[in-house]
N, C-alpha and C positions, 0 to 999 in steps of 0.2 A: 525853529532855527537850530541848526547844528552848532556844536562847539568848534569843531574843526572840519574843514574841507581839505582832504588830501588831494593835491594836484600833481599828476605824474605825466610828464611829456615822454612819449615813446617813439623811437625810430628804429625799426628792425632789430628789436632786442626782446623778442618774445619770452625766451627763458629767463632772462634777468628780470623782466616785468612780473612774471609768475612768482619768482622768488620774493620780490619786493612786496607784492600784494599779500602773499602769505605771511610775511613778517609783520604787516600791519595787523592782520586778524589775530595773529598769535600774541602780539605784545601790547596791543592797545586795549585797555578796559577802563570802564568808569567814565568814559567820554563819549558824547554823542558825536558821531562823525559820518561823513560820506566820503566816497572816493570817486574822483574824476579823472580819467585817463584821456589825454589829448594825443591821438595818434597822427604823426606826421607822414601819412602816406606810406606806411610800411608795406612791404611785399613778402613778409615772412609769416603771414597768417596770424599776426597779433590781434587784429580786429575780430577775427573769427573765434579765436581762443577766448577773448573777453565775452563774446556773445554766448559761447557754449558753457564756459566754466565760471564766469563771474557776471551773471545777469544783473546783480544789484549795482554793479559799477556803472557809472555814467560815462559813456564813451563818445567823444567827439572825433569823428574820422575825417581828417583833412584829405583833400585830393592832391596836395602838394606838401613839401616839407617847408613849413613856415618858420622854422627856427625856434629857439628856446623862449624868447621873450613873447613873441606873438602868440605861440601856443599856450603859454601860461596865462596870457591875457584872456584868452577864450575861456579858460577855466575860472578866472576871476569873474567874468561876466555872469556865470550861471551858479556860482558857489552860494551856498546858504549858511556857511559857517561864519562865526565871528573872527575866525582866524584861518588863513590858508597855510597849509604845511606842504611846501614844495619839496618833492623827492625826485632825484635821478633814479632811473630804472636800475642802476648798478649799485643801489644802496639796500641794506638790510638792517632793519631796526633791532635794537636790543631791548630787554625788558625795562620798563619805566622810563625810557628815553623820552617818548612823546609826553608822558605825564609831567615829567620835570620841566620840559619846554612849556607846556600848557600852563602849569602852576606858576611858573616864573612870570609869564605874560599876564596872568590874572592879577598877580600882586604888584606889577610894575606897569601902571597904565601909561607911563611916559615912553615905554619901549615900543618901537615899531617892528623891529626884527630881532630875533634871537636865533642862535645856532648852537649845536652841540659840538662834541668832539668826534671827528671822523677817524676811523681806524682802518688800517690795512688788514688783510685776511689774517695775518699772524698776530693781530692785536696791537701792533705798534702804531704810534700816532701819525696821522697825516696832517698837513696844513689844513686848518679850518677857518683860519682868519685871513681876511684880505686887507691890504693897506691901499689907501687911495694912491694912484700913481702920480708921481711928481718928477721933476728933474733930478731931485736927489736920488729917488729909487731907481731911476734910469742910469745915473752915473755911478752909483755905489752898488756893492754887492748886497742884496737883501739880508743875507745871513749875517753879514758884518754889522748892518744896522741893527738887526735884532739883538745881536750881542752887545753892541755899544750903547744902544738906546732902548733897553727892554721896556720902559714905561710907554715910549711912543710907539714902538714896534713889537707888540706882544706876539708870541709865536709858540709852536709846539715844544720848543727846547725847554720851556719852563713849566713847572708844576703849579697849577693855580688851585687854591683851596675854595675859592668863591667865584661867582660870575664876575666878568671884567667887561668894561665898555670898550668897544672896538670901532674901527672905521666901517668895515663891511664884513660880510660873511661869504664863505665859499657856498655857491648856490646848490650843492649836491643835496643838502638837507637844511632848510631854514623855515621858521615859522614867522608869518607876516600878519600884522594886525589889519583887519578889514578896514577899520576906521582910519588907519594911516594911508591906505590905498585910496580911500575916498577923499582924504585931505590933499594928498600929493599927486596922485595919479598912478597909473600902471607902468609896466615896463615900456621903455622906448623901443619900438619895433624896428628902428633902423639898425639896431644890433641884431645880427642873425644868430651868433653864438659867441660867447665870452663877453664879459664886462657889463651884461645887463643888470646883474644884482648890484655891482659896484656903482653903476649909474643911478640905480633906484635908491641905494643907501645914501649916496651923495645928496640927492634931492631931499630925502627924508631928514637927514641930519641938518641940511640947510634950513628945513622948516621947523626945527626945534625938537625933533624926535631922536630917540637914542637907539643904539645897536648894541647887543650884548652877546657874549660867548659864554656858554655853560659848560665848564670843564668835565662835569660828571654825567652828562647826557650823551651816551656812546652810540654811534652809528657806524656800522661797517660799510666801506665804500671801495668797490672794485674799480679803483681810480682809472678813468679814461675809457672803460669798456663801453660806455654808452655813446662815445663820440669818435673814438679811434684816434690814430696818431699819424694820419696821412698829410700830405702837403696842403690839402684844402683846409684842414683844421688849423694849420700854422698860419695860412694866409688870412683866414677869418680872425685869428687872434690879433695879427697886425692891424687889420682893418678896424677892429673894434677898439684897439688902443688909440689909434689915430682919431677915431670919432670921439672918444672921451675927452681927449685933450682939445680938440677943435671945438667941441660943444661948450666946454667949461673954462677954457683959458683965452687970454687975449691973443690976437693974431701974432705978435712978435714972440710971445712965449711958445706958441704952437710951432712956429717956424724953427725956433731953437730945439724943440723937442724932435721934429722931424730930422734935423741934422744929427742930433745925438743918436737917434734910433738907427739911421743909415750907418753912421760911424761904427756903432757897436756891432751891427750886422757884418760890416766889412772886417772888423777885428775877428769875429767868430769864424767867418769864412777862411780868413788867413790862418788862424790856429788849427782849424780842422784840416785844412789843405796840407799844412806842415806835418800833422799827425798821420794823415793818409799817406804821404810820402815816406815817412819813417817806417810805417807798417806795411809798405808796398801795396796798400789797398786791400790787404787781406783781412782786416778787422771789420766785420759787417757793421757794427754799431757806428764806428767812425765813418765808414763809407756812406752809411745812411744819412748821417748828420751833414756830411759834405754835400751830398745831393740836395738836401732840404735848404741848407744855407745858400748853395749855388743858385737854386731856383728862385729864392726870395730875393737875393741880391740882384739877379738878372732882371726880375720884375722892376725893382727900384731903379736900376741903371737905365732900362729902356724907357721909362716914363716917370722918373722921380718917384714920389710916393703916390701919384695920381691913380695908379692902377690898383693900390690897396685901399686908400682912404675913401670914404663915402663921397 
């Protein structure tokens, strides 16, 4: 039996995948591990690269893009480790990061999931902690909540000297106890991308498990390069958020959530429209945001939230 099974889901990010794999080999020592790559029908030669250059890596080659949760579940099915360490292809491990995560899990058997501190390429901190979505997080600015209620909403703005308990982890890099997976179950495959790890953490916390953030385990994350920033990714985000609320909240609460989401989307569209008018449409960033908000709002107007939600 291995200590850790690294599970990496890849979709057309061959070069990033290569760097991610090299960072595992360079930084992980003293731990028995295997690497599993689940390729979601890439067309950039990723599977051939793995076959030629990484023959020891277990590769599952899907014939279609199955999404993040379903692909990771495939890795869960064949893993031999006591822990699964999920990595995005756009992550690069630093020295001792994995050992710190592993050691923490070994000494805290009540913990189902642990994550480290994600870093930008320049070394600045990224958000590594996810909060469970509620009406409060929809109505209020998350940064304001983190400032006013730091104990309930921990974030990168604070310096932590020791591991802290959190709601959920950002899925770019997190270690998951196999025993907790066996106890609670795997990812809900109805999520294609976004909120899978939040949903799993919600289930695990509900079953009595704990989730922790380790502030001194550092992982570089080239944020978003493994998924892109197109309209499809934004639609998937809305779909996943709708699913989370519909799955876990009562019908009336869910309907209120739908109204709040649509209202906020309308406000964002109005503000970006005004900004586009003021700048005469010359600002590319504002123009891009206006296009995204317009398309999302149009989908909602045409068919309520039915077009987006599962």
